[in-house]
Structure formats: C-alpha cells, structure tokens
C-alpha positions in Angstrom: 0.0 0.0 0.0 1.3 3.5 -0.9 1.7 5.4 2.4 2.8 8.7 0.8 0.5 11.6 1.5 -1.3 13.1 -1.5 -3.8 15.9 -1.9 -7.1 15.3 -3.7 -8.5 18.2 -5.7 -12.0 18.9 -4.7 -12.6 22.1 -6.7 -13.1 24.4 -3.7 -11.2 25.5 -0.5 -14.4 24.7 1.4 -13.6 21.0 1.2 -10.2 19.5 1.7 -9.1 15.9 1.0 -5.9 14.0 1.4 -4.9 10.3 1.2 -2.3 8.7 3.5 -1.8 5.1 4.6 -4.8 4.1 2.5 -7.0 6.6 4.4 -8.8 9.4 2.7 -9.5 12.3 5.1 -12.2 14.6 3.9 -12.4 17.9 5.9 -15.4 20.2 5.7 -13.6 23.6 5.7 -15.9 26.4 6.7 -14.9 26.9 10.3 -16.2 30.4 10.4 -19.7 29.0 9.6 -19.2 25.9 11.8 -18.8 23.9 8.5 -22.3 24.5 7.4 -23.2 23.1 4.1 -23.2 25.5 1.1 -23.7 25.6 -2.6 -19.9 25.0 -3.0 -19.2 22.6 -0.2 -22.1 20.2 -0.7 -21.6 19.4 -4.5 -17.9 19.1 -3.8 -18.6 16.5 -1.1 -20.9 14.5 -3.3 -18.2 14.4 -6.0 -15.3 13.7 -3.6 -17.2 10.7 -2.2 -17.3 9.3 -5.8 -13.6 10.0 -6.3 -12.4 8.3 -3.1 -14.8 5.3 -3.7 -13.2 4.8 -7.1 -9.6 5.2 -6.0 -7.9 1.8 -5.3 -5.4 3.6 -3.1 -8.2 4.5 -0.7 -9.4 1.7 1.7 -11.0 3.7 4.4 -12.5 7.2 4.6 -12.6 9.7 7.5 -14.9 12.7 7.4 -14.3 15.6 9.8 -14.7 19.3 10.2 -12.2 22.1 10.5 -12.0 24.1 13.7 -14.4 23.3 16.6 -17.4 21.8 14.8 -18.1 18.8 12.6 -21.0 20.3 10.6 -23.8 22.6 11.7 -26.1 21.4 8.8 -27.7 23.9 6.5 -26.6 27.5 6.6 -29.5 29.0 8.6 -28.6 32.5 7.5 -29.7 31.6 4.0 -33.0 30.2 5.0 -36.3 31.8 6.0 -38.7 34.0 4.2 -38.1 33.9 0.4 -40.0 36.6 -1.4 -41.6 36.0 -4.7 -39.3 36.3 -7.7 -38.9 39.7 -9.3 -39.9 40.0 -13.0 -36.3 39.5 -14.2 -35.6 36.5 -11.9 -36.3 32.8 -12.4 -39.7 31.7 -10.9 -39.7 29.9 -7.6 -39.7 26.0 -8.2 -43.0 24.2 -7.9 -43.6 22.2 -4.7 -43.1 18.9 -6.7 -39.8 20.2 -8.3 -38.5 21.2 -4.9 -39.3 17.8 -3.4 -37.6 16.0 -6.3 -34.6 18.2 -6.0 -34.2 17.4 -2.3 -34.8 13.7 -2.8 -32.0 13.7 -5.4 -29.7 15.7 -3.1 -30.3 13.3 -0.3 -29.6 10.2 -2.4 -26.4 11.6 -3.8 -25.0 12.6 -0.4 -26.4 10.6 2.6 -27.3 7.5 0.7 -24.1 7.6 -1.3 -22.1 7.9 1.9 -24.1 5.1 3.6 -23.6 2.8 0.6 -20.0 3.7 0.0 -18.1 0.5 -0.8 -15.4 1.4 1.8 -15.6 1.7 5.6 -16.2 5.2 6.8 -15.5 7.0 10.0 -16.9 10.4 11.2 -14.5 12.2 13.5 -16.4 14.8 15.5 -14.4 17.7 17.0 -17.6 19.5 18.0 -21.2 19.9 17.0 -23.0 17.8 14.4 -26.4 19.4 13.9 -29.3 18.8 11.5 -28.1 17.6 8.2 -24.6 17.5 9.7 -25.8 15.0 12.2 -27.2 13.0 9.4 -23.9 12.9 7.6 -22.2 11.7 10.7 -24.8 9.0 11.3 -24.4 7.8 7.7 -20.8 6.9 8.4 -20.1 3.4 9.7 -18.3 4.5 12.9 -18.2 7.7 14.9 -15.4 9.0 17.1 -16.2 12.0 19.2 -14.0 14.5 21.0 -15.0 15.3 24.6 -16.6 18.6 23.4 -18.6 17.0 20.6 -22.3 16.7 20.6 -25.1 15.9 18.2 -28.5 17.6 17.9 -31.3 17.1 15.5 -31.9 20.9 15.6 -34.7 20.8 13.0 -37.5 21.8 15.4 -35.5 24.8 16.5 -36.0 26.3 13.0 -39.5 25.0 12.3 -38.4 22.1 10.1 -39.2 18.3 10.2 -35.8 17.0 9.1 -34.0 15.6 6.1 -30.9 13.7 4.8 -32.0 10.5 6.5 -31.5 11.5 10.1 -34.8 10.0 11.2 -34.0 6.6 9.8 -30.3 6.6 10.7 -30.9 7.7 14.3 -33.7 5.2 14.8 -31.4 2.3 13.9 -28.9 3.4 16.6 -31.1 4.4 19.5 -34.6 3.0 18.8 -37.9 4.8 17.9 -38.8 6.3 21.2 -35.4 7.8 21.9 -35.2 9.1 18.3 -38.6 10.8 18.7 -37.5 12.4 21.9 -34.4 13.8 20.3 -36.3 15.1 17.2 -39.1 16.6 19.2 -36.9 18.4 21.8 -33.8 19.2 19.6 -31.7 18.8 22.8 -28.0 18.3 22.7 -26.5 14.8 23.2 -23.0 15.2 24.6 -20.1 12.9 24.1 -20.6 10.6 27.1 -24.4 10.3 26.6 -23.8 9.6 22.9 -21.4 6.9 23.8 -23.9 5.3 26.2 -26.6 5.4 23.6 -24.5 3.8 21.0 -24.3 6.9 18.7 -20.6 7.2 19.3 -18.2 4.3 19.1 -15.5 6.1 21.1 -14.9 9.3 22.9 -11.4 10.7 23.1 -9.7 13.8 24.4 -10.1 16.8 22.0 -6.4 16.9 21.1 -6.3 13.2 20.4 -9.3 13.1 17.9 -7.5 13.1 14.6 -4.6 10.8 15.7 -7.0 8.2 17.0 -9.3 8.5 14.0 -6.4 8.1 11.6 -5.0 5.1 13.6 -8.3 3.3 13.5 -8.9 4.1 9.9 -5.3 2.9 9.0 -5.9 -0.4 10.9 -9.1 -1.0 8.9 -7.4 0.0 5.7 -4.8 -2.7 6.3 -7.6 -5.3 6.2 -9.0 -7.3 3.3 -10.8 -4.7 1.1 -13.2 -7.2 -0.6 -14.2 -8.9 2.6 -14.7 -5.5 4.3 -16.9 -4.3 1.4 -19.0 -7.5 1.7 -19.2 -7.1 5.5 -20.6 -3.6 5.1 -23.1 -4.7 2.5 -24.3 -7.6 4.7 -24.7 -5.4 7.7 -26.4 -2.5 5.8 -28.9 -4.9 4.1 -29.6 -6.8 7.4 -31.6 -3.8 8.7 -34.3 -4.2 6.0 -34.5 -7.9 5.3 -35.5 -11.1 7.1 -33.1 -13.8 8.3 -33.5 -16.0 5.3 -32.6 -13.1 2.9 -29.6 -12.2 5.1 -28.4 -15.8 5.1 -28.7 -15.9 1.3 -26.6 -12.8 0.9 -24.0 -13.9 3.4 -23.6 -17.2 1.6 -23.1 -15.5 -1.7 -20.5 -13.0 -0.4 -18.7 -15.6 1.7 -18.2 -17.9 -1.2 -17.0 -15.0 -3.4 -14.4 -14.2 -0.6 -13.1 -17.8 -0.7 -12.2 -17.2 -4.4 -10.0 -14.2 -3.7 -6.2 -13.9 -3.5 -6.7 -12.0 -0.3 -8.3 -15.1 1.3 -5.4 -17.4 0.1 -2.9 -14.8 1.4 -4.6 -14.7 4.8 -4.5 -18.5 5.1 -0.8 -18.7 4.2 0.0 -15.8 6.6 -1.9 -17.6 9.4 0.1 -20.9 8.7 3.3 -19.0 8.5 2.6 -16.9 11.6 3.1 -13.6 9.8 1.0 -10.6 9.1 -1.0 -10.8 5.8 -0.6 -8.3 3.0 -3.9 -7.7 1.3 -4.1 -6.4 -2.3 -7.8 -6.3 -2.8 -7.8 -9.1 -5.3 
C-alpha cells in the first residue's frame, strides 16, 4: 500500500481531501460557519465521495470538520422568508420540483455515503447538527472528542428533518429515543452519545484526529473485498428477514473464498506472519 500523503483536488477550498496510509481524510472547511453546508461545499462533497470510492489507493474514509465543529447542517442565514421572484428573476420552483430536488440531493449525499463500498468514520471535533448530524450518522463509525455533541436541531428552526437522520438515528437508539431527540432538539453530549451507541469512542479533544487516523489505517490494512461485503451484509440486514440475510451472506462468503486475499490470509496464518492484502 502506498503510504505517501497526497492531496485530492475537490474544486473548492471549502472541502479538503488527502490520502495517506490508505486513508482518505475529507475535511469540511468552513470553520467560520461551523462547517455549514453550502452551494460550493455540498456538491464538492458529493463528487469527492465518488472520487475516493473509485480510488484503489483508498481503503477507508474519514470525514471531519475544521475548527471546533463537525457540521452545523444547512446554513440558517440563507433560509427563512423567500420573497416572490422579481420580474427579471427565475420563478420559484414548484412544490413537486423542490421535493424531487431534495430527494436527489439526499440520495447523492447521505445514501451515497451510507452505501460507499469502503468503511467510513466520522471524526467529530464538536457539533454535528441537523443535516450535519445525518452525515455523521451515515458513516459506519463515529469517534467523538470530549466537546462533541449531536443535535437534531430541526424543530428549533421549524423544520421536520432531512438527509436520512430520522432513519439513521432510529437504527442506533430506537424509535422512542429518536422521537424524543427530534421533538426536543436537545444536545446529546459525548458521554451520553457513547452510552446510547451513537458514538463508538470518545477521546480527548487533542487526540481526535490521531485516534481516528490510527483506527482508519488499521481498517485500511484489512482485506478490502471482505470488508466491502461485510458492510453490504450489515447494511442490508436492517431491512431484510433472516432468510434473505443468510442468502446474501452465503453469496458473499463464497466469493471471498475465491479471492487472492483469502489465500494470502490463510498462508499468513500458517506462516505466523501478518497478511498483506491487495484487494484481489
């Protein structure tokens, strides 16, 4: 595996990406706005997810935020009362067009992240709110700094929620707790989030990125094909019965037995050495 650090062009300074040790670290870079989503950042994030998913040098993905926040969701300063269009402006989209646009936006961000063929980790230095919470929840694992918290936040601005947060949060904490967190919009701090299963780990603020990279690098050293199938099995298990899960597991297990990585792992076990996986 190539361990040299390389930058990945995202097309905007609002989103940074670099690859090292098989780990792509994507940084939301609007610290002055608590890394709120924007018309520059969000399309760049969508495209960068495709880029790292297609890059064979990337075996695990970390998403984090610059400064003291993960992502505060939509930029509230750009919301609110939208006056009717002036005669020389484009007309306001119809209700149906606006719904279709948001549906497409969600599928190409949260769903794309959830379905990414590679393991993903959200590293939270601080707040993950609204759609920012949804992005964090769409990752496979979450590591939180002591000062981190999540909040649904939607009720605070008179909205019902988007980007899959209602589904993703329900899978982690159950329906009743998810309803409470949506209805109240209260903050869930690092230790409570750990107890609820929202966070996998909580670390000191200054240890967040080192720990996140170490975990990601250890995952990146694993068998890429098997890891991809593990993620698929676990994602699908949420919505299928046991018989369907067994069928998918059997298919993916047999496919793994035909890989060079499996043969390498067996030889390494016999030879009492560490395997070297090539994703083949």
